[in-house]
C-alpha positions as a Markdown table, in Angstrom:
| # | Residue | x | y | z |
|---|---|---|---|---|
| 1 | Unk | -36.9 | 25.7 | -36.4 |
| 2 | Unk | -35.4 | 22.3 | -34.1 |
| 3 | Unk | -33.6 | 20.1 | -36.1 |
| 4 | Unk | -36.4 | 17.9 | -36.7 |
| 5 | Unk | -38.4 | 20.5 | -38.8 |
| 6 | Unk | -35.2 | 21.6 | -40.2 |
| 7 | Unk | -34.4 | 17.2 | -42.1 |
| 8 | Unk | -37.8 | 17.9 | -42.9 |
| 9 | Unk | -38.3 | 20.5 | -45.2 |
| 10 | Unk | -35.0 | 19.5 | -46.6 |
| 11 | Unk | -36.6 | 15.8 | -47.2 |
| 12 | Unk | -39.6 | 17.6 | -48.8 |
| 13 | Unk | -37.3 | 20.5 | -50.9 |
| 14 | Unk | -35.9 | 17.2 | -52.0 |
| 15 | Unk | -38.5 | 15.5 | -52.8 |
| 16 | Unk | -40.3 | 18.8 | -54.7 |
| 17 | Unk | -37.3 | 19.0 | -57.2 |
| 18 | Unk | -37.3 | 15.4 | -57.6 |
| 19 | Unk | -40.5 | 15.8 | -58.7 |
| 20 | Unk | -40.2 | 18.4 | -60.9 |
| 21 | Unk | -36.7 | 16.7 | -62.7 |
| 22 | Unk | -39.5 | 13.9 | -63.7 |
| 23 | Unk | -42.2 | 16.4 | -64.5 |
| 24 | Unk | -40.6 | 18.3 | -67.2 |
| 25 | Unk | -39.6 | 15.1 | -70.0 |
| 26 | Unk | -43.9 | 14.8 | -69.7 |
| 27 | Unk | -44.1 | 18.9 | -69.8 |
| 28 | Unk | -42.0 | 18.9 | -73.2 |
| 29 | Unk | -44.1 | 15.6 | -74.6 |
| 30 | Unk | -47.4 | 17.4 | -73.7 |
| 31 | Unk | -46.4 | 20.9 | -75.0 |
| 32 | Unk | -44.3 | 19.9 | -78.5 |
| 33 | Unk | -48.0 | 17.6 | -78.9 |
| 34 | Unk | -49.7 | 21.0 | -79.7 |
| 35 | Unk | -47.1 | 22.4 | -82.4 |
| 36 | Unk | -46.3 | 22.0 | -85.9 |
| 37 | Unk | -43.8 | 20.2 | -87.3 |
| 38 | Unk | -41.1 | 22.8 | -87.6 |
| 39 | Unk | -41.9 | 24.0 | -83.7 |
| 40 | Unk | -41.8 | 20.1 | -82.7 |
| 41 | Unk | -39.0 | 18.9 | -84.1 |
| 42 | Unk | -36.6 | 21.7 | -82.3 |
| 43 | Unk | -38.0 | 19.3 | -79.0 |
| 44 | Unk | -37.6 | 22.9 | -77.3 |
| 45 | Unk | -39.6 | 23.5 | -73.5 |
| 46 | Unk | -41.6 | 26.4 | -74.7 |
| 47 | Unk | -44.7 | 27.8 | -75.3 |
| 48 | Unk | -43.5 | 28.8 | -78.5 |
| 49 | Unk | -45.8 | 27.7 | -81.5 |
| 50 | Unk | -48.6 | 26.3 | -79.8 |
| 51 | Unk | -51.9 | 27.0 | -81.1 |
| 52 | Unk | -55.6 | 25.4 | -80.6 |
| 53 | Unk | -56.2 | 24.8 | -84.6 |
| 54 | Unk | -52.3 | 22.6 | -84.2 |
| 55 | Unk | -53.9 | 20.9 | -81.3 |
| 56 | Unk | -56.9 | 19.7 | -82.8 |
| 57 | Unk | -54.9 | 18.8 | -86.3 |
| 58 | Unk | -52.3 | 16.4 | -84.3 |
| 59 | Unk | -54.5 | 15.2 | -82.3 |
| 60 | Unk | -57.3 | 14.1 | -85.0 |
| 61 | Unk | -54.7 | 13.2 | -87.5 |
| 62 | Unk | -53.3 | 10.4 | -84.3 |
| 63 | Unk | -56.9 | 8.8 | -83.4 |
| 64 | Unk | -57.5 | 8.5 | -86.8 |
| 65 | Unk | -54.5 | 7.2 | -88.1 |
| 66 | Unk | -53.3 | 5.6 | -85.5 |
| 67 | Unk | -56.6 | 3.4 | -84.7 |
| 68 | Unk | -56.5 | 4.4 | -81.3 |
| 69 | Unk | -60.2 | 3.9 | -80.9 |
| 70 | Unk | -60.3 | 0.2 | -81.7 |
| 71 | Unk | -56.7 | 0.2 | -79.8 |
| 72 | Unk | -57.9 | 1.5 | -76.5 |
| 73 | Unk | -61.0 | -1.2 | -76.3 |
| 74 | Unk | -58.5 | -3.9 | -77.3 |
| 75 | Unk | -56.3 | -2.5 | -74.3 |
| 76 | Unk | -59.5 | -2.2 | -71.8 |
| 77 | Unk | -60.3 | -5.7 | -72.6 |
| 78 | Unk | -57.1 | -7.1 | -71.6 |
| 79 | Unk | -56.7 | -4.9 | -68.4 |
| 80 | Unk | -59.8 | -5.2 | -67.0 |
| 81 | Unk | -60.0 | -9.4 | -67.2 |
| 82 | Unk | -56.4 | -9.7 | -66.6 |
| 83 | Unk | -56.1 | -7.8 | -63.5 |
| 84 | Unk | -59.9 | -9.4 | -62.7 |
| 85 | Unk | -58.3 | -12.9 | -62.9 |
| 86 | Unk | -55.1 | -12.1 | -60.8 |
| 87 | Unk | -57.0 | -10.5 | -57.7 |
| 88 | Unk | -59.3 | -13.2 | -57.6 |
| 89 | Unk | -56.9 | -15.3 | -57.8 |
| 90 | Unk | -54.4 | -14.5 | -55.5 |
| 91 | Unk | -56.3 | -13.1 | -52.8 |
| 92 | Unk | -58.0 | -16.2 | -52.6 |
| 93 | Unk | -54.8 | -18.4 | -52.4 |
| 94 | Unk | -53.1 | -15.5 | -49.9 |
| 95 | Unk | -56.3 | -16.2 | -47.8 |
| 96 | Unk | -55.4 | -20.0 | -47.6 |
| 97 | Unk | -51.4 | -19.9 | -47.3 |
| 98 | Unk | -51.9 | -17.4 | -44.6 |
| 99 | Unk | -54.2 | -19.0 | -42.3 |
| 100 | Unk | -53.0 | -22.9 | -43.1 |
| 101 | Unk | -50.7 | -22.7 | -41.3 |
| 102 | Unk | -48.5 | -26.0 | -42.1 |
| 103 | Unk | -45.3 | -26.7 | -43.8 |
| 104 | Unk | -46.9 | -27.3 | -47.2 |
| 105 | Unk | -48.5 | -23.2 | -46.9 |
| 106 | Unk | -45.1 | -22.1 | -45.7 |
| 107 | Unk | -43.4 | -24.1 | -49.0 |
| 108 | Unk | -46.4 | -22.9 | -51.0 |
| 109 | Unk | -45.6 | -19.4 | -50.0 |
| 110 | Unk | -42.0 | -19.2 | -50.3 |
| 111 | Unk | -42.3 | -20.5 | -53.7 |
| 112 | Unk | -45.0 | -17.8 | -55.3 |
| 113 | Unk | -42.7 | -15.0 | -53.6 |
| 114 | Unk | -39.8 | -16.3 | -55.9 |
| 115 | Unk | -41.3 | -15.2 | -58.9 |
| 116 | Unk | -40.8 | -11.9 | -57.4 |
| 117 | Unk | -37.2 | -11.9 | -58.5 |
| 118 | Unk | -37.2 | -14.4 | -61.7 |
| 119 | Unk | -37.5 | -12.6 | -65.3 |
| 120 | Unk | -40.0 | -13.4 | -67.5 |
| 121 | Unk | -38.8 | -15.5 | -70.4 |
| 122 | Unk | -40.9 | -14.3 | -73.0 |
| 123 | Unk | -39.6 | -17.2 | -76.0 |
| 124 | Unk | -40.3 | -20.7 | -74.0 |
| 125 | Unk | -43.5 | -19.2 | -72.7 |
| 126 | Unk | -44.3 | -17.8 | -76.4 |
| 127 | Unk | -43.6 | -21.8 | -77.6 |
| 128 | Unk | -45.6 | -23.5 | -74.6 |
| 129 | Unk | -48.7 | -21.0 | -75.8 |
| 130 | Unk | -48.1 | -21.7 | -79.8 |
| 131 | Unk | -48.2 | -25.4 | -78.6 |
| 132 | Unk | -52.3 | -25.3 | -77.6 |
| 133 | Unk | -52.4 | -22.8 | -80.0 |
| 134 | Unk | -52.4 | -20.1 | -78.3 |
| 135 | Unk | -50.6 | -17.0 | -80.2 |
| 136 | Unk | -52.9 | -16.3 | -83.1 |
| 137 | Unk | -56.7 | -15.5 | -83.3 |
| 138 | Unk | -58.9 | -15.0 | -80.2 |
| 139 | Unk | -56.3 | -17.5 | -78.6 |
| 140 | Unk | -53.6 | -15.0 | -78.7 |
| 141 | Unk | -55.5 | -12.1 | -76.1 |
| 142 | Unk | -56.5 | -15.9 | -73.8 |
| 143 | Unk | -52.9 | -16.3 | -73.9 |
| 144 | Unk | -51.9 | -12.4 | -73.3 |
| 145 | Unk | -53.8 | -12.4 | -70.5 |
| 146 | Unk | -52.7 | -15.2 | -68.5 |
| 147 | Unk | -48.7 | -14.5 | -69.2 |
| 148 | Unk | -49.9 | -10.9 | -67.5 |
| 149 | Unk | -51.6 | -13.3 | -64.6 |
| 150 | Unk | -48.7 | -15.1 | -63.9 |
| 151 | Unk | -46.2 | -12.4 | -64.2 |
| 152 | Unk | -47.7 | -9.9 | -61.7 |
| 153 | Unk | -49.2 | -13.1 | -59.5 |
| 154 | Unk | -46.4 | -13.2 | -57.4 |
| 155 | Unk | -46.5 | -9.3 | -55.9 |
| 156 | Unk | -49.9 | -9.2 | -56.1 |
| 157 | Unk | -50.0 | -12.8 | -53.5 |
| 158 | Unk | -47.2 | -10.9 | -51.7 |
| 159 | Unk | -48.9 | -7.4 | -50.9 |
| 160 | Unk | -52.3 | -10.0 | -50.0 |
| 161 | Unk | -50.6 | -11.9 | -47.3 |
| 162 | Unk | -49.2 | -8.8 | -45.8 |
| 163 | Unk | -52.2 | -7.6 | -45.0 |
| 164 | Unk | -54.7 | -11.0 | -44.2 |
| 165 | Unk | -52.3 | -11.3 | -41.6 |
| 166 | Unk | -53.8 | -8.4 | -39.8 |
| 167 | Unk | -57.3 | -9.6 | -39.8 |
| 168 | Unk | -57.7 | -11.6 | -36.7 |
| 169 | Unk | -58.7 | -15.4 | -37.1 |
| 170 | Unk | -61.8 | -15.4 | -34.6 |
| 171 | Unk | -63.6 | -13.5 | -37.6 |
| 172 | Unk | -63.1 | -16.8 | -39.2 |
| 173 | Unk | -64.0 | -18.8 | -36.3 |
| 174 | Unk | -66.9 | -16.9 | -35.8 |
| 175 | Unk | -68.2 | -17.7 | -39.7 |
| 176 | Unk | -67.8 | -21.0 | -38.7 |
| 177 | Unk | -69.7 | -20.9 | -35.9 |
| 178 | Unk | -72.2 | -19.5 | -37.7 |
| 179 | Unk | -72.2 | -22.2 | -40.9 |
| 180 | Unk | -70.7 | -20.1 | -43.1 |
| 181 | Unk | -68.9 | -22.3 | -45.9 |
| 182 | Unk | -65.3 | -21.7 | -46.9 |
| 183 | Unk | -66.2 | -19.6 | -50.2 |
| 184 | Unk | -68.9 | -18.1 | -47.9 |
| 185 | Unk | -66.7 | -17.1 | -45.7 |
| 186 | Unk | -64.3 | -15.4 | -48.0 |
| 187 | Unk | -66.5 | -13.7 | -50.1 |
| 188 | Unk | -68.9 | -12.3 | -47.8 |
| 189 | Unk | -66.4 | -11.6 | -45.1 |
| 190 | Unk | -63.4 | -11.4 | -45.9 |
| 191 | Unk | -63.0 | -10.2 | -49.2 |
| 192 | Unk | -64.9 | -6.8 | -48.2 |
| 193 | Unk | -62.0 | -6.0 | -45.7 |
| 194 | Unk | -59.5 | -5.9 | -48.2 |
| 195 | Unk | -60.8 | -3.5 | -49.5 |
| 196 | Unk | -57.6 | -0.8 | -48.7 |
| 197 | Unk | -55.0 | -3.2 | -50.2 |
| 198 | Unk | -57.4 | -4.3 | -53.4 |
| 199 | Unk | -57.6 | -0.8 | -54.3 |
| 200 | Unk | -53.4 | -0.8 | -54.2 |
| 201 | Unk | -53.4 | -4.1 | -56.3 |
| 202 | Unk | -55.8 | -3.2 | -58.8 |
| 203 | Unk | -53.9 | 0.1 | -59.8 |
| 204 | Unk | -50.6 | -1.9 | -59.9 |
| 205 | Unk | -52.3 | -4.7 | -62.6 |
| 206 | Unk | -54.2 | -2.1 | -64.5 |
| 207 | Unk | -50.5 | -0.1 | -64.7 |
| 208 | Unk | -48.1 | -2.9 | -65.4 |
| 209 | Unk | -51.0 | -4.3 | -68.2 |
| 210 | Unk | -51.9 | -1.1 | -69.9 |
| 211 | Unk | -48.0 | 0.3 | -70.0 |
| 212 | Unk | -47.1 | -3.3 | -71.0 |
| 213 | Unk | -44.8 | -3.3 | -74.3 |
| 214 | Unk | -43.2 | -7.1 | -74.7 |
| 215 | Unk | -45.8 | -9.4 | -74.2 |
| 216 | Unk | -48.0 | -7.1 | -76.3 |
| 217 | Unk | -45.3 | -7.0 | -79.4 |
| 218 | Unk | -45.1 | -10.6 | -79.1 |
| 219 | Unk | -48.9 | -11.7 | -78.9 |
| 220 | Unk | -50.9 | -8.7 | -79.9 |
| 221 | Unk | -49.4 | -7.2 | -82.6 |
| 222 | Unk | -51.9 | -7.9 | -85.2 |
| 223 | Unk | -53.9 | -5.1 | -86.9 |
| 224 | Unk | -57.3 | -6.0 | -85.6 |
| 225 | Unk | -55.6 | -6.8 | -81.6 |
| 226 | Unk | -53.0 | -3.8 | -81.4 |
| 227 | Unk | -53.1 | -2.6 | -77.8 |
| 228 | Unk | -52.8 | 1.5 | -77.4 |
| 229 | Unk | -48.9 | 1.0 | -76.2 |
| 230 | Unk | -48.5 | -1.4 | -79.9 |
| 231 | Unk | -49.3 | 2.1 | -81.3 |
| 232 | Unk | -46.5 | 4.3 | -80.2 |
| 233 | Unk | -44.2 | 1.5 | -81.8 |
| 234 | Unk | -46.3 | 1.0 | -84.8 |
| 235 | Unk | -46.6 | 4.9 | -85.9 |
| 236 | Unk | -43.2 | 5.4 | -85.1 |
| 237 | Unk | -42.2 | 3.4 | -87.9 |
| 238 | Unk | -44.5 | 5.7 | -89.9 |
| 239 | Unk | -44.0 | 8.7 | -89.0 |
| 240 | Unk | -40.4 | 9.0 | -87.9 |
| 241 | Unk | -40.2 | 12.3 | -88.7 |
| 242 | Unk | -43.4 | 13.6 | -87.0 |
| 243 | Unk | -42.1 | 14.5 | -83.3 |
| 244 | Unk | -45.8 | 16.6 | -83.1 |
| 245 | Unk | -47.9 | 13.1 | -83.9 |
| 246 | Unk | -45.4 | 10.9 | -81.7 |
| 247 | Unk | -46.0 | 12.9 | -79.0 |
| 248 | Unk | -49.6 | 13.1 | -79.2 |
| 249 | Unk | -50.0 | 9.4 | -79.8 |
| 250 | Unk | -47.9 | 9.6 | -76.0 |
| 251 | Unk | -49.9 | 11.6 | -74.3 |
| 252 | Unk | -53.6 | 10.4 | -75.3 |
| 253 | Unk | -51.8 | 6.5 | -74.0 |
| 254 | Unk | -50.7 | 8.1 | -71.0 |
| 255 | Unk | -53.7 | 9.9 | -70.1 |
| 256 | Unk | -56.3 | 7.0 | -69.0 |
| 257 | Unk | -53.6 | 5.9 | -66.5 |
| 258 | Unk | -53.0 | 9.2 | -65.2 |
| 259 | Unk | -56.5 | 9.9 | -64.8 |
| 260 | Unk | -57.0 | 6.7 | -62.9 |
| 261 | Unk | -54.6 | 7.3 | -60.5 |
| 262 | Unk | -55.2 | 11.1 | -60.1 |
| 263 | Unk | -58.4 | 9.8 | -58.7 |
| 264 | Unk | -57.6 | 6.9 | -56.8 |
| 265 | Unk | -54.2 | 8.0 | -55.2 |
| 266 | Unk | -55.6 | 8.6 | -51.6 |
| 267 | Unk | -56.7 | 4.9 | -51.2 |
| 268 | Unk | -53.2 | 3.8 | -52.9 |
| 269 | Unk | -51.6 | 5.1 | -50.5 |
| 270 | Unk | -53.9 | 4.4 | -47.7 |
| 271 | Unk | -53.6 | 0.6 | -48.8 |
| 272 | Unk | -50.0 | 0.7 | -48.9 |
| 273 | Unk | -49.5 | 1.7 | -45.3 |
| 274 | Unk | -52.5 | -0.6 | -44.3 |
| 275 | Unk | -50.5 | -3.3 | -45.8 |
| 276 | Unk | -47.2 | -2.4 | -44.7 |
| 277 | Unk | -48.7 | -1.8 | -40.8 |
| 278 | Unk | -50.9 | -5.3 | -40.6 |
| 279 | Unk | -47.9 | -6.7 | -42.1 |
């Protein structure tokens, strides 16, 4: 075995070991979610105590008492609208900034990318939203969507600019000669070319919004607007000693993202690779 193959085997072995270490907590949570209270409280990584009847009882209790159906719907609405807003705005902004090679656009690019280094200050954000009545009722949902979009926007803008730089400007010139308006050129010609990076950006948006806790805790903490992630926090206060129910709740809340990632992982890797090459 030559040196190159040996190095590859070593890296692959390390990757498998790291993956196994990451998988252990998830496996423990899943196994204990199918056990009785006494067995789950032992927090053991074993098959002892697992039964189909206990599985149905634990997950049925969580779905009923944690109001997961309504919480999942709330999370789905906020996630869909937030992702749609940030993807549409970031892709169009990136297209304009990349194509208009002026000092002003360079300054805009630097200003937006600088947002990657700044943490979200929730207290002043909440204060500003309260001034425009976006912290209560349906206004809180709109406020949360705007905050999510603003917090994710710099990163999505960044990966779009890297990808668009690899798209020849001759395509734009040909479209203009054919009489296409800027909007028509973008939606009919440019945006379809962004499919690989858009799938990657979409997955990042969905994971960031669905898994968020801080913004939801401030703005979506009422019974009618509770998101899926908040159910775990609220459920823990009610069932602090019932580890089997808490584990079942964690599994159910995590499942949509896990399933989505499994179906889209090849597109995500392709989008990241294309963005790296084109950028």
